[in-house]
Residue, then its C-alpha position, 0 to 999 in steps of 0.5 A: m578552325e574559326k573561319i575568316n571573313l572574306v569578300p568575293k569582290n576582292d580580286l584575289v578571292f574572285q580569281r580563286i573562285f572563278g579562275k581556278v582550274g576545276n571551277e570551270n562550271i562556275a566561271k562558265r555560268f557567270i560568263e554566260l549570264i554576262i555575254g548572253k550566249k551559251i558556252e560550249t567549252i571553257d579553258l581556265d588553264v591560263n590562270r595557273e600562271l597568273i595565280r603562281e605569279k600572284e603568290e610570288g607577289k609580282l602582279s599588281r592586277l589580278d584578272v580571270r582569263a578564259k578561252l571560250n568555244d573556238g578560241i575566243s579570249c575572255n578577260i574579267e577584271i574587278q575594279l572597286k574604285d572609279q579611277n577616272n580613267m576606267e574607259k581608257r584602261a578598259l580599251y587598253y587592256w582589251a587591245r593588249l589581250h587581243g593583240n597578243q594572240l598573233k604570233v610571228g608568221e601568223d595571219y590576221k585571220d587567225v585572230k579570234k574575238t576578245i571579250s573584256i568584262i569589267i566589274m565596277g564597285e563604284n558607278l562610272k561617272r561617264l555612265a551616270d545617265i544610264e540606269e542599267y547596271h550592265t552595259k555592252w559596248k561595240l564598235r559602231e558607225e556613228e550615224k548608222k548605229e545598227k552597223i557594227l564594224t567587227e564582232d571581235i571587240e566586245i566590252h561589258i561593264l557591270e556597275m554593282e552600285k546600280m545593281k543594288n538599287r534595282v527592284k528585286e526581280k528574277d535576275e540571275l546575273r544580279l544574284w551573282l553580283l549580290f554574292l560578290d558583294n556579300p555572300e551572306n545576303e538573305e536573297v543570295l542564301k535563299e536562291m542558292e538552294e535552287n542554283d547549283f552553280l551558285k552553290q558551287a561558288m559558295k562552297e569554294y568561298e567557304h573553303l577559302r574562308g577556312s584556309e589560314g594560308f590563303w588569308r595570309l595571301v589576302e593580307l599580303r596583297e592588301k598591304n602591297l596595294r596600300d603601299e603601292v597607293w602610298e608610294k604613288n601619292n608620295a611620288r606625286e607630291e614630291g614631284r609636284e613640289e619639285g616641279r612647282k619650285e623649278g617652274r616658279e624659278e624658271g618663270r621668274k628668270e624669263g618673266v620681264k616687265e613686258g612679258r611677265e604673264e607669258g613667262r609665268k605661263e611658260g614657267t607653270e607649264k615647265g613646272k608641270k612637265e618637271e613634276k611628271i618627270a620627277i614622279a617618273k624617275k621615282l617610279l623607275k627606281k621603285g621598279y614600275s614598268v614603262e606601261q605603268i609609268m605612262e598610265i600614272t604620269d601621261l608621259t609618252e613611251k619615248e620620254v619614259k625610255e629616255l629617262m630609263n637611259d639616263q638612270 
């Protein structure tokens, strides 16, 4: 059977290589290189549910999650585009994963460290002045930067474009990122002969390439993502037009000769608000969650829930 061309940095392919139960050695080595520490135990069982939901088409985000050592939570996410809000998204998803550990009746002392890893296909604008492709972020005191408030928060950002521009050197993490970008890279193929972990990842990749069923999943996933982007853009544009019309009309009604400028400003602000509301209404009809709508429109949770009640 002819093999299909897949790219490991596709989040569906990435999750199957690094998140599937049975591929613990692959995930373990990759995470060790990122966090710079030895991992004694790793559990990928949580990904069983993620993969099942993915195959039913329920998920818009696909991550790899793992439990390390004594219950440390680790989440790996791939984002190919800088959506200008990646810093907020990174902190939000870290906080959600960290907070979900605590069950009713449990004590705060039971909460374990959470590590979030974000692999970026594009460079982040906010990190343009940093040459390193791998940065590690913690919660530090502003003046005494050596003082860390807690070890429980740890966010790693890897920028693949910066990695490509580095001088070739003995850097195994860079080698793994080259594999994600292009498994046929000559440097990857050469070094793979001496790297058993990378060799296992390549074997899994080749297996996926030969699976017609998996290719159909990838095609369906990409179609769903394209449709989602189109729906968001269409909802925004329709909302903008409605907001502009209502804003102009409101501005004209309130604008008198002495206060025309003030009325125009108020109309514009009202128009922006109406635009967000119009977008939110359309997204609610399409089944988007409150969290997704808040992220897209910047409306508050209260405002979105009020719209839900009005539906």
